[in-house]
Every structure is written in structure tokens, then in C-alpha cells.
N, C-alpha and C positions, 0 to 999 in steps of 0.2 A: 256518187261517192256511197261504198261501203261500208256500213257501222260494227263497229263490234260490239258485239252484244256484252253486259258488265252482270249480267244476271245466269251467264254459261255457270261460272265458278261454283258459285253456292248449290245450283242445282244440283250437279254432278255429288257434290257431297253429301246434299241432302239425302242423294237416292243412293251412298255409297252407306249410310248408317244401317238400312235393315240386312246390306250384304254382311258389313262385320258381324253385327249381330249375330247372323245365322251360323256365321263362321264359326264364329266363339264357342257357340252353344255346339253346335258338331262336334269341336273339337274338346270342350268339355265334356261331351257326351262317350267319346270316344276314351278319353282316358282313365272316364268311371266306368267304364267295360274291361278296359284293360289292367282296371287295379283289383275288379269283382272277379275275375279270373286269377286273381293269385291267392296264394295259400296266407293266411293268416302270420306266417314266419318271412315270408318276400315283403310281406306289406309293412312288418316290420323292420326290413331290413332297409325297403323303400324309403320309410320315413326317418330311418337314422342317415343314409346317405343325404336326407335332404338338409334335414337339421345340420348335419355338420359342412355343407356347402353353405349354410347360410349364417355357419359362425364365422368360415372362411370370412362371406363377404362382410361380415361385419369388422374384422381384423383388418381387412383392408381396409375399408375406409374410416376406420379413426386409424390407418397409419397418412394416409392421403390427408386426413384434418391435421395432423401434428408436421407433417413436411410441410403446410402451407403455412400455420400458425408458427413454424420456424424459419420457412420464407422471410414472414415478414417482420420479423427479431432480427434479421440480419444474417441468420445462421440458416446453414443445410444449405440445400440447391433448391430454389421455387420454382416451378413450373413442371416439376417433374412427377406423374401421378403412378400408380397402378404398372409395374411391368408388365411386359407382353406376356409371359408367363403366368400373369397372378393367378391366381384359384378364386376370385372374387366372381360373384354370379351375380345377373338377373332376376328379378321377380320371373320372367318371366319364363312357362316350363318349355322347355325343349319336345323334342318329340317322343324323349322318353321320359314325359312327366316332371324332370327336373330340371332346375333352372339351370343357365346356359349360362356362360364367364362372361364377365361385363369385357367391355374393351377396356383397353386404359385411358386414362383422361390425356387428353390433350392438353399441347400449351393456348392460350388466348390472347392474344395481344389484348390491353386493358382499353376500353371503352368501343371497343368491338361488339356487334352480335353475334351470339353464337346459329349457325346455320340448324333452319330448321328439323336435320334428322339428329341434333345433339350431339353427344360425343366430345363435344369441347370444350367441357366444365362441370363443376362436380351437380350433385345431383338438387343440391341447392339454388341453384344458378349462379351460384358466386365464380369468378372465373378462377384457375387453378395458380397463375402470377399474379400475386396482390398488384393495384395501382403503379409505378411508376413513378417518382417525386420530377417535380420538373425544375432540372439544375440552374435553368438559366431565371429560376427564381430564387435560387436558392436555398430551398425546401428539401434540402438534402444529398445525397452522393446518386449518380446517375445509376441503373441496374443494366448496364449493358450487356444481352443476349444476343445471341445465335438464332439459327431455323431448329437446333436441335436444344434449343432450352437449357441451357450450359450458363451458366451465370459469367458477368463479365468481370473480369482483373479487380478493377475496384471493390466489389462484390465480393471478392471472394478472400478478400485481405480485412472485410469490417470487424471493427472492434469488441470484443469480445463484452459482456456488459456484464460490470461487476454490482455486487450488492453493496449496502450500505456499511457492513462488517468489513468488507473488501476494505471500502474506500479508507475508514477508519483505520487500515493497517497504512495505507500511503502516508498519511498524516502522519501516525505517531511512532513508525519506525525509520521511514524514509526520510520521513522531516521536508517533504515535496506538497508543494499546494498541489489542489485539484483546480487544473485549470480550465473546469468546465465552471465555476464561481466566479463569482466578481472580486466577494470581497465575503473576508476572515479575519474575524479576530479571536486568536488562538493565546486563550490566558493559562497559566499554568504555575506551579509552586511546587518547591522538593526543598528535599533534608539531605546534606551531604553528610555524612561524620565519618571520619577519623579517628585513628589511634593507634600510636607511634608509642614504643617504647624503644631505649637504646642504653648503653652501657656508659655512664661517666667516670672517667677516670682521673683524680685530683690529685701528682705526685708526682713523684720521677723515678726512673729505675737505677738501680744502686750495682753499678759493676757490671752495669749490659744484663741483670740476668734479675737480678730483686726488683720488685715493685715496692714506692713506699708512698702510700698516700691511703687517699678512701676509691673506694671501689663503690659510686651509686647507681641508684638505677631511675632513671631518669620517663617518664611519659607526658605524653600531650593528645591530650584529645580534644577533638574541637567539632562542631556543629556550623555549618551554613547552610542558611534558609534564604531562598532566592525565588521572588517571586517575577514574573514578567508579561509581558504583553506581544507577543508577536504580530501584528498587523499586514496581512498579506492584499495583495489589488493586479488583480489579472486584465493586465492591458490587454492582450489576443487571447487566443484558444491555445497558444503555443509558450507565450510569455508572463511572466508575473513576473512582479517585484515584493519585497518586504520589508517590515523594519521592526527590529526588537528590542526592547528598551527593559532591563533586569534592575531590579532593586535589592539589595542582599544585605542582609543579615549575619553577621558573623560572633562566635564566641569561642573562645579557647580558654581552658583549663592549664595549666602546668604546672607538674606534681614530680619535684626532686629530694630526696633523698638527703642529709648530712647536716641539719638545722643541730644546732649548739656543737659542731664538729661530729656528732656520732651520724656513722652511713645509714643507721637502722632507724634514725628519726626524719620524720616526713613534713614537707610544707610545700605549700600549694599558693602559686599565685592566677587570678584569672582576666581576660581581657575581650572587652567587646567592640563592636564597632558595626555601626550599617552607614550604606552610604547608596548612590548607584551606582552598579557596575559600567562594565564597558558595554554602550551601544553598539550594536549591529545592523549593516544592513545587508541586503543581496538582490540578486537578479536571478531567476532561473529561466531556462530555456528545454523546451521538450524537441529531443534531436528524432526521435522516432514515437509515435503512439502506437499500444499494443494491437496484435493483431492476432491471427490463431498461430500465426507462426514467430512471430517476431516480438519482444519485450518490449516494456514502455522503457524509454533511456533519457532520462535527463541532466540536464549540467546544470551546474551553480558556479555564483562567480559571488563571494560574499568580505565585507570588508571590516574588520573591527577597531574600533577606537579604543583610546587609549583615555577614555571618560569616567573611568573610574580610578580609586585613590591610589596610588603606585607603591608597591612593595620596599623600593629601594629609601636609603635615606632615616628609614626609621630607626629608633634607639632603644636599644636594651638597657633597661635598669634594674639595679637590686632592689626585689620588691622588699625580702626578707634580713633584718640587721643582721639576725642570726644563724642566716644562712650564704654564703658567698657563693652557693653552688645554684640559687636561683636565682634566675634572669629571666626577663618577658618583656615584650616589646610595648613601645607607649601605647601602642596602637595597633589595628590588624588591618591589611591594603584587602582593596574591594575588586579589585581590575592587575593586570597584569602591568601594565604600565608600558605597551608596546601597540605600534601601530600593526597589524597582518592583514593578510590577504592569501582568501581560500579557495583554489577549486576545485571542485568536486564534481563526481561524477557518478550516478546511480542510477541502476534497473532493479526490473520488477516484472514479475510473469504471474499472471494470475491462472492456474489449473482448480477450477471451481471444484472442491471449496479450500485446496492449496492456494497457497501464493509465497512464492518462493521472494528475495530482494534480496541486494548487495551491494556496495558502493565500496569506493574509495575517495580519497581528498590529500590535499598537498598542501600545506599551513606555509608558508614563506614568513617570517617573525621581520620587520624594518626596523635594522639596529637605530640605538638611540641615545644619546647624549645624558649623562644626568650630572648635577652641582654636587652629586654628594650619594654614592653608593654604602657611605660607612654605617655601620651599626652600633657602633662605639660613641658612648656620651663623647661631647669636646674635639673630636675630627673628625674633619671634611676631606673626602677621597675623591673629586672628580674622576671619571670615567665614561666611554662608551662600550654598549654594552650589547651584544650581542645572543641572544637566545636562540638556541637550535629550531631546523625549521622539522617542523610533523609530519611525518606519512602515519595516514590513519586510510585503515579498510576494515571489512567488517562483511558480517551476511546471516541470512536469518529465514523462518519460515513462519507465515503466522495459516492457522487453522479456522477457517470460518463457519462455526457450529451451527450458527442461524443466521437469520438477516441482520439483526440486530449484532448480534457477539459473536466475538471472535479473539483468540485468546494465539500469541505470538512467543518465539527465542531465538536469541540473536547474539553473537558473538562480536566483539571491535576491540582492537588493539591497537596503539597507536605510539610510535616510535618518535621520541626525541636524543639528539645526538647533544654533547656538550656545550653547554654556553661559556660567549670570550668576553673577557673586557679586554680593554684597551686604555693607559692612562693618555693625558693631551701627550703627543707627540712621538707616544710607543707605537707597539705593535702587541696584536693578539695576545693574549695568550689563555689557555682553557684554564675552566675552571670545573678543579677534581672533584668526581662524583655528583657531577650536573645530568650525566645520562641518565635516560630515566625509558622504561619498556613498562607501558601501560595496557592493562587485558580485562574486559571487563565481559560479564554473563547478565543478558538483560533479561526477564519476563515482564511479558506486557498482555492487558485485558482491554479490550475494547467494549463498548457500549456505546450503541443508535439511540439516543432519545429521542428523534425524531428527525425530519427530513433537516434542519436546522443546527441541534446540539447533537454532540458526539462527548464520550465519558472518555479520556484515553488514561490508562494507570499505567504505572511500571515497578518492579523492583529489579537495582541493577546491583551487582553483588562481585566485589573486586576479588582480582585474580595472582595478581602481584602486591611486593610494598608499594610500589609509585602509582597505585588506585587505590581509592576510598573503599575504607570497610562495605559500604554500602550507600544505594542512592535510590529515595524513596521519591517520586513523584506523581502528577495527578495535573492532567490536562484537559482544559473545558474549550475545543474549536468552534465554535459558531461561525456557520456559514450562510451569507445570505445568496 
């Protein structure tokens, strides 16, 4: 039986070492002789070329490291090294004494050892492709590739990475949950201010042309302070539910002229109320997760309950005995008195550092019967009331000027047709002057305190008479 020698290869390698040393010495001697025959100017030009080529090599390697990092983050095209016409060079000198170009980095399958000849990995031995997560174990998205190193369709549509300040925009402007968080407590407080002035005529027309009586200027100033806690819980990575419980304090001041029969003499009255507001709850579903080409698309369905005190049946009473023009409500409502259902759709797209967002919603107000809708003391008027359904739309943009801070501006408009009332056994009739068009411009500032707590501040300015003069609010969402 013939035995194979196990020591032949090592002996040949040992024998090759002196030959390699000799060849290296001869090449260095030849290069030194070639440089010695050159002038100082030629040597300087050669040195400049070497420096230039080495700088190109450094730039190429930096670009390859950047491509590798981007592929690990789910961006760019992983597995692509230097192009075939790359100016990257190796450290080994060529025949002219200059470094020779490096071959392009080839794609290496994870876990496959590189051949001895090299050329299939980086200089540090790290594969050009990052390790692909095992999809069967649920560890991320599969990175399907072909033989050319092209990334698969799933990885092409990888989600862009949002900064913390951009996530704050999602919560503050879109009022949608962060689906990667299981539980969020969002506490906020806001102050809404109204200031309305109107002419009040007390008298009659004589001969259809001359007014006899008093012309007074009435003014109403109102503050509404609302504190609410919105609790959100993520059922899945696409479905989230929430419950919002508000508590409202209202203060109104009514100022009317005509005290003592003189139009220039003013008198005023105040009213205060505090109670729970209209509790509401909803469900959110993320139809589309944001990709490089598609926006984040979230649908919502919300239900508002009439848990707050109703505005119907509140009686107006004369506050000042010397001024019959001054009447004020006995209490102030903290709710609308109706059930309603709101269906909405919001979209958001990140173009780091800019975030664009928009939304549209439709609110259906369910008709409700009341035992009394009259505001006159001693009078009872039962009726069914149907307030108009509301269409609301808006949009805006936010700028993340750091990883923790962002500013935003948005526009919102809500259109509501006339309300209708119906006496028992009768038909609906419209309420004159009940049609509204409310528009507001909102400015916001968001600051991320840490990975759990965010502070969202906003100032909303009314643009129409049907909108509050301003609304100032601050929210503190805390995510787990």
C-alpha cells in the first residue's frame, strides 16, 4: 500500500521562503536602481503620484465601509463593493513602482470562509454582506439576494429610521400611536380662549325706517381649561386602541350695556362650571408602514360619548335688576350632549429632517331627543336635535433640527352644516345661523426628554369667527 507523505507540503513551503525573500530583495533593488536613475523632479512627480493613488485608495475604502454600514441599517444596496473601474489601489507595488489597483470586493455568503486567494472580503476579514437574520426564528426581515448582490424586494422597501424628534411629531400632530410601543400614557392640559362682541338692539322700527330704542355692545369672554389623560395600548404592531378621559373647567364673563336705561353704562356677570367632559375611545389600524417610496398610512375609528353636561335646557336668567339686557346661563356645559362617530385617515412621510403629514376625517353626529331645549325660565320645549356632520381636513410640515427637538406648523379646517330640530310628531327645521366654518393655524414645538418621556407644546390661532381666538396646550406622552 502506498503511503502519502504528510510532510511534503510543509517542506515545500519552507523551501519557498528563501526564494520569496530573494525575489523580494531583487525587486526592491531593481526599484531602488530605477529611482536612483531619475532626477529630483521625476522622483518628486513619482512621489506625488503615489500619494494621490494612496488617497484614492483611502477614499474608496471609506466608501466601502459606509456602504457596509448602510446595508446593516437596511438602507442602500448591501454587498456592493468598489466598482470595476475603481481607482482604489493595493499596497503592493507594480512594475512601475506604483501601487496596483485593488480588485472590487466580491459578495460573500454569511458563514462561508473566504478562499485563500482573497478578494472576497474586506481587508479586516469582515464579509461585505452583513449576516442575514433567520426569518424562521422571527429575527427580522429576510434579505433575499441573487447572484449579482442585488437586494431582495423586502429589503428594498425597508422602513426609514425615524429620529426621536420625528416620532414626537407623529404623536403631537397626527395624534396617532407609535405602534412599536405597547403602552403610552399621554397627559395634557390646554387653555381655550374666546372673545366675542356683538351689537344688541333693544327697541323697534318706526315707519319701517327709524329705530327707537337702545343700541348696546355685548361682549362675552370665556376660558376653557381642559386636562385629559389618553391611554394607548398596542395590541399588535398594526393595531392600537386608546381611551381619553377629559376634565373641563369653564369660566365665562358676560358684559352688556344698558344698566339703568343708559346705553353707555355697562354691567357684567360671570358663570363657572367644572365637570368631566365627553369621554371618547378609538381604534387605530396601520394600513401602510412607511417605506422609501410610500408614506405611513393610519386609519382610525373613534366614538365620543355624551358623558359631559349637555348645553340643552340650561335656563338664562337676569343677573342685574337694573339691566334687563344682561342675562347669563345658570351653568355652563362641559359636553356636546351627543354621541358621534369619527372615521379618519392620516398620512405621514419622512424626508429626514423634514416630516410631511396630512389628515382627513368625517364625524357623524347621532340625533338625540331631549326633554327640554328651551332657555326660557318656566318654559319646557321637548325636541329632537340633529347637529350637522363635520368634515375636517388639514396638513402641515415639521422640521427636526436635532435628534431631540423639532418644530412644526399645520393648518386645519372643519366644516359643519346647519343644525336641525324637530318637535314631537313634526318634521325637521333648520336652525338659522348654526352653520360653521372653523379654521386654525397651529405652531408646535417638541422636545424628547429621554426614550420614554416627550414634551409637546402647541399654540393654535383661530382664523375665522367660529374658531377660538387661541388655544395653548402642552402634552407629556410617556411610552413604555
